[in-house]
N, C-alpha and C positions, 0 to 999 in steps of 0.2 A: 117765233111765237105763233104764227098762223098754223103751223103744223102741230105743235105740241098742245097748245091751249087755244084753239080758234074762238071759243065762246068768250074768253076773257077780254079780248080786244073790243068786243061789242059793248062791254060795260065800262070801258075806259082803263082797264088794267093793262099796262104795257110793261114788259120786262125783257130780259134777255136769257138765252140759254147758252151759257159759256161752255166752250169745249174744255175738256180736261186733258190730261197728259196724252191719252191714246188718240183722241180726236185731233189734238194739236200736232202730234207726230204724223198722223195720216195726212193732215192738211198741208204740212210743210214738206214731207218726204215721201208720201204715197205709201204703198204697201211695205216697202223696204223700211220705212220709219216705224212701222208697227212690229216688224219681225226682228230687226237687228238690235235696237236699243235694249230690249229686255235681257239679251245675252250680256251686254256690257254692264248693265245694272246688276245682274246676278254675279258677274265676276267681281265688281266693286264691292258688293255686299259680302261675298265670301272672303275677299282680301281683308276687309275690316274685321271680320270674324276671326281670321287667323291671327291678325295683329293683336287683337284684344285678348285672345287666349294665350298669347305669349307673355303678357304682363304677369307679374306676380299675382297669385290669387288673393284678392281682397275684395271687400264689398264695393269699392269705387269702380273698378273695371266692370264688375258684374252689373252694377246699376247703370253704367254707361251703355253696356250692351243691350240691356232691357230698354233703355230710352231709345237707342238706335233702332231697334226692331219696331218699337211702337211708333216712332217718328216716320220711318220709311215705309211702313205698311200703308200709309196714306198717299203714296206716290201716285196711285191710279186716280186719285181725286184732286190732285194739284195740277198746276200748269207746268210746262217745261221750265220756265224761268224760275219758278219756285223751287225746283229741284237743283238747277245749276247754281243759282245765287241763294245759297242756304245759310243765311246769317245765324240763325238759331243753331244749326249744326256746327258752324265754326266756333261760336261762343262756347258751346258745350264741350267740343273737342279741346279747345284751349284750356277750359276749366279742368278737364280730366288731366291733361298734360301738366298743368301747374300743380294740381293737388298731388299727383304721383311724384313730381319732382320734389316738392316740399316734404312729403311723407318719406321719400327715399333719401332724404338729407343730401340733396344735390345731384342725385342720379335716378334714373328710371330703370328699375330692375325688370328684365325680361328674359325669357328662355330662348336659347338659340336653336333648339331642336324643333323638328316639325311637330305640329299638333296632330294628334290622332283622333 
């Protein structure tokens, strides 16, 4: 607080400046924590992309993909624990699987070939 807003402490306003994902990764793992995790996050995001486009084309997987993109765009402004323990993501993923299971009458239709 003394570095960011030094004049506010004089008038009695005290707060914190929380670190977000990148600051937390640097604090915990140094420069390696800033360089290596984005690669794994990119691989994970691409894997989800491939798996979602293997599902039968319907509005539900497309809506989930849009939610996925909008949800994980905020990764840079969340903490590491918010990304690892993502209850909202698990609930939405379970909802997608359950809805695809019920729509498919007991099976989830997907394509086995590679997505292009």
